[in-house]
Residue, then its C-alpha position, 0 to 999 in steps of 0.5 A: m510565562s514568557g514566550g522564550g521559556a515556552t519555546s525552550w521546554r517545547s523544543l527540549l521535549l521534542r528533541i530529547g534523546d537526539k544529538c541536536a543543538e538544543y542539548g549542545g550536541g551531546s548524547d548523554y541521556r541523563d543530561h538530556i533528562d535533567t535539562c528537560f526536566s528542569a525546563l519543564g519545572r520552571d514553567f510547570e505551574t503556568s503551562k501544566d496543561a500544555i506540557f501534558e498535551l505535548l508530552l502525550q503527543c510526543a509519546e504517541q508520535l515519537p514512540h522510539k523515545a517512549p522511555f525518555y517520556a516515561v522517565l519525565v513522567g516518573l520524575i514529575n510523579l515525585e512532585n505531582e502525583d495528580f499529573a502522573k495519574r492524568v497521564v495514566d488515565a489518558t493513556h488508558s482512554v487512548l488504549q481503550d478507544a483504540l481497541q474498540e476502533g481497531n486502531c492497530d498503531r495506537i494499540r501497539i504504541s500505547l502498550r509500549f508507553l505503558t510498559a515504559l511507564m511501568s519501568s519508571k515506577v509510574i504504573a504498578p507491574s500488576s496492572i501491566i500483567e492484567a492488561f496483557e492477560t486481558l489481551l491474551s484471553s481475548a486472543a485465545t477465545t477468538i481462535d477457539e472453534e466453539t466459542g470464537n471465530p478462527s477467521c478472525q485470527p489476524c486480530a488475535d495474532f495482533y493482540v499477541y504481537c502487541i504483548l510480545a512487541s512491548l516486552p523489550w521495553g519492560g521484560a526485565e522489570l516484569a521478570e524482576q518485580v512480578p516473576d510468578e505473574f510474568e511467568r504465567v503470561m509467558v506460559g499463556l503466550q506459549s499455549y496460544l502459539s501451540i493452538r493457533s494456525h500457522c500463517n502461510d504467506i505465500s501470496f504475500s511473498v515478494f519472491e515466488t517459487d513453485e514450492g512457495t513458503s516452506p512449512t517449517e518457516k516461521d510466520f511473523v508471530e512465531d518469529l517474534w516469539e522466538r526472538i523474545q525467548l532468546h531475549s529472555h535467555n539473554g537476561w532481557k538485555a537489548v542494546s537497541v532499547p535505551r534505559p534512561h530510567l536506570p540512573f534515576e532508579a533510586q529517585l523513581v522508586a520513591g514515587q507512587s505507582h498508579t493502578f491502570s484500570p482494566i481494559s476490555c476487548p471487543v467481541q469478534p463477530i461469529s461466522s454466519p452458518s449459511n454459506f459457511k465457506k464463503s463467510r469464513g473466507q471473506e471474514r478472514h480477508e476482512a480481518g487481514l485488512k483490519f489487522p494487517q501484518r506490519l512488516r514482511r521482512l525482506s532479506i536483501f543483504p547477507s546477514n554479515k552486513n548487519e554486524a553482530m546484531k542480536p535478533i531482538d535488536r533487529f526487531v526493535v530497530e525495525e519497529y523504530l523505522l516503521d514508527v518514524l515512517l508512519f508518523f512523519n509521512g507528511c514531513r520527509k525532511e524530519c523523517a530522514f532526520y529521525l531515520a538517520g539518528l535512531p537511539v541505537p549504538f550501532r550502524y544500521e544502514y542495511i536494515l534501514a534499506e531493507t525495511i524501506f524496500s520491504q514497505l515499498l514492496l509490501l503486498p497487497q498494498p504499501p502503507f503509503k504511496p510509493i512516491y513517499y518512499t522514493l523521496v525518503i530514499l533520496d533524502l537519506c542519500k543526502a543525509l548519509p552521503g558516505a554510506f546510504p547511496a552505496v547501500v541503495v546501489g547494493a540493494v538494487r543489484a541484489l533485487f535485480d539478481k532475483i528479479s526472475n522470482m519476483d512477484m509481478e506486482c512487486r516488479s512493477r513497483l520496483i520499475l516505477w521506483f527505480s526509474h523515478h529514483l534515477s530521474n532524481c540522480q541525473y539518470i546516472w547508473p553503471w549500465q555497463d554492468w547490465a549490458y549482458v541482458r541484451d544477449l538474453p532471450r527477449w522474454a528473460p525477466q532481467r532484460v524486460f526489467v531493463q527495457e521497462v526502466l528505460e521506457r519509464e525514464i523516457r516518460l520522465s525525460y526524453w529519448d535523446k537524454i536517456k540514450q546519452s545516459i547509456e552511452d557506456a553500454t551501447a548494447l542496451e540501445e536495442l532495448l530503447p523504445p522507438k524514437g519516432g512519434p505517432d504512426f499516422k495511417y493517412a500521412t501523405t508524404d508523396t504528393n504524386k501518389e494517388l490518394t486512397d479513400g481513407h486519405r481523402l476522407s481523413r483530409e476532409l475530416s481534418g478540414h471540418v475540425r479546422n473550420r470548427k464545425t460542431s460535433r453534431e455536424i461532423s457526426s452527420w457528415v461521417e454517417e452520410y459519407i463514410i458509414n453509409e458508403h464504406g461501413p462502420k469499421f472503416a469509418l471508425e478507422v478514419v475518425a480515430q486515426t484523424l482525431l488522434d493525429i489532431g490531438s497528438k501534440s500534447f496531453t492537453h491537445l488530446i483531451t481537448v479533441l476528445e472532449r470536443y468531438g467525443q460524440v463523433i467517436a461515440k457515434v462510430c463505436s456503437n458496440e463492444d466489438l467496435e470499441v475493441e477496434l477503436m483501441n486497435e487503432v489507438g495502439l497502431y497510431w501510438r505503436n511507438s509510445t506505450q505512455m500515449t497508448a495508455v493515456a488515450i485509452d484511459r481518457m476514452m474510458g473516462y469519457r465512456f467511449i469505451s467500457n471496461r469490458a471492452i478493454v479486457k477483451w482488447v487486452f486478451s485479444s491476439v494483438n496483445i497476448d504475445l506481449f504478456h511476457v515481454s512488455d508491461r503495456p497491456w498490463e498497465i492498460l488493464r490495471n488502469a481500467v480495473n482501478k477506475t472501476c474499483n475507484r468508482l465503487a469506493d467513491l460511491r460508498k463514500e458518497i453514500a456514507t455522506v448522504e446517510k449522515a446528512a439524512h440522519a442530521a435532517e431527521e434530527s432537525s425535522l424532529k426538533s422542528v416538529k416538536d417546537y411547532e407542536e409545543a407552540k401550537l398546544i400553548s397557542e390553542a390553550t390560550d386562544g392565541k393570546d399568549p404573547g410568547q406564542p403569537p399566531a405568526r410564530v406558530k405559523r412560522l414554526e409550521l412552515y419550518a417543520e414542513r420544510a424539514r419534512k421535505d428535507v428529510a424526504t429529499a435526503h432519503e431520495s438521495v440515499e436511495a439514488k446513490k444506493k441504486s448507483l452503487s448497485g449498478a456499479m456492483d453489477e458492472s464490477k461483477a461482469l468485469f471480474t467474471l470476464l477478466f477471470k474467464s479471459f485468464v482461464n481461456v488463454l492459460n488453459t490452452k498454453l499450460p502444460a498438462v498435469s501428469p497422470d499421477g497428479e503432479l503439477p508441472n514445474l514451469r521454473s525447471g526450464n525447457a530441455t529443448e530450449k538452448r541455454v543462453e549464457v553470457d560471460l560477465e566481467a566483474p562490475a564496478s565495486m559498490d564502494v560500500d564501507q570505505d575505511n570500514e565505514n559500514g563494517g564488512a567487505n563488499d559482497s561478491e555475490a551482490n556485484g556478480e564477480g566471476r558468474k555466468q548469467g543465463y536464462n534457460i526457461g523457455e518462452l512458453e514457460q515464461w509466458c505462463l509464469v508471467t500470466l499466472g503471476y498477473l492473475k495472482a496479482f489482480s486477485r490479491q489487489y482487488a480481493t475486496e471487490i472480488w469476494p462479494h462475487i465469489e459464488a458467481l465466479d466459482s460457478e461460472v469460471f472456476t469449474g472442474d476443467v480449470h487447470p490447477l495452476i490457474r486455481k492456485a494463482a487466483f485462490s492464493g491471491l484471494s488468500r483462500p485455503s489450499n484445500e480449495w485449490 
């Protein structure tokens, strides 16, 4: 086989269904399949195994083109049944392994490919029905109170979701070829939907209201079931699903339909009878992590923006987009190429934007790092310059309009994304459209959003550049952070002014540092001349301010100072109260830089000068509480501290898994060494050491090997025990941290939340404060989005999105907004760190969430943990 031929069939197989040079830029599916099949046929005998491997890989990693690969297998099946049988068996193995491992993506994609193979006559329809019924039976058993474990409903829902999600690729064929069996499956699905519990995703919603999710709103399984029913009533027709097998149906029907072997689903664990409530709650959380909801649809644009799209077509396009984002997360250029060129006959820029933003804002965590979505959006703006940039603008405007109801975690992510996006777009944005926020109360979410975006932009650029970027909206200059650098308490500008003790001692300390005195020498000097004469608090003030000033030139300078003179800082921070004072000094010195405050405190925690508990105490101290609703500074520092603690737990668990694996390998090696030694010893003793194959020297050497292996086993077990001891200590530290964190939330909220009414009605914080004067600002119509010029995207500009003729105001009082923000962060922390919180839930219930805790606090914390509402 020549190299050129190999390149040809590989390239054609990868690019089938795409508008590309390999197929002359054409989009006729029959021509694509004929061309590719001919190329495969030329090299089939010499490259059979390579074709087999690449075809399976393409079917898995380019699942939006599964029907094309299924047709190719069907055509090969006409000439080589063994090859097609290998494909079916390999797909069965992949599916069965995925079921045992709980690999959601492989389960879903394998079922789709199998359904497409059935449509191309490679697999018998009865085999697909049997696979569906196996999954359905497992799902029904799982949620049964007597025989299963309803806490594992996420697993059952996922199995049913996979069945429903595969029907657009083969529902028509199943309804035609095995109507009775298929009807039995549909009845079974209907029965499952009738007995499962409705999933109330209030804690995972991007937008919050006091009412939460309406009980009549459908969850993701109910929504897909409704779409499939409409799809069925429409004759199983979906323009979004290519059906390349139809032109080849007369040929394919002559092929052998292979039997797909039965599959089996793993049995879900049964809840522990002891501590039933905790067990159920933790199991439900763990099941939700293992079988997460893939998409939480985010409706940003009006429905008329998505043309006259049928419900099933929207679902299919979303599946395509999520698959591309999944498999091309390490290759942004290819990702943008496939996202922009899906095999659908309609425009989908608005769904594309909504899907990407839904992933970026997905709770509790996005599937990939937020930077990935930033890069994808930028690449799509380049790939679709006439449409997508304007759609992104429209999405930002729409999200900005709803920012007051946005979840706090989502708001933080949106701020980070938007500032980073603008840094790649020369910081160009029509800020004049948002200039009105300057006149809103300082706690208004839109004003805070703009303020935080500008602050983040300065981190990525510099103050003068960002000031220049808002020159068309000079009113927003008030929202910029101060330009000044550090605020050194002992700076001396007036030479005639008499120096205080602090100024004098700071100068002396700076001199010691310049003269490169050691940390020990400086510590002795501090103790003798500052602590003994002025007290530890004054010593802390002088040391912290002076060392921060020495390290103020850059991050590198700061880290160098902390590493070199860390012992001096540790000397003056002998308890948690002094650690809190140290952070006060950091906040005062870097009062003009949120970034440097966060970095300095983060590094100090990393060097263990300050503890995570001290950070919690500082964040909830009087200097920060009043900033909760107007700045992200305290929350950023708190997030960093909790992240560091949880990351340490995760690292220790990984290290334990590694050393346990090493210990297991050492045990196997030891057993083999001992066995070899004992066998050699027996032979040597039986022959009185005269066997040339087992001389005494070899026996002695094997004895040494066996002894060394025993020592290796003992060392490995000691490492395991040491790591487990470290993990136990870290777990205790985590328990203390979360106990203090929740107590702090409870203490500050209990004093400020409005009381519950006598009839038990909870206060509505979003209803506004009648005594608060409403702030209203007349808006001029902002610049048009310029979407769909020449009807490029279909539909006119949306007046709601660009805010024409509206009045903006914010009538929620400051206290109510403070409560909303603080409750929002309580829920966000509970949700984000639920995995580390659940092991300590008993202690938290007994020490924190007692009877005198305000119901709104319980609601926020428990909904973040996905605890049932009857526990609120």
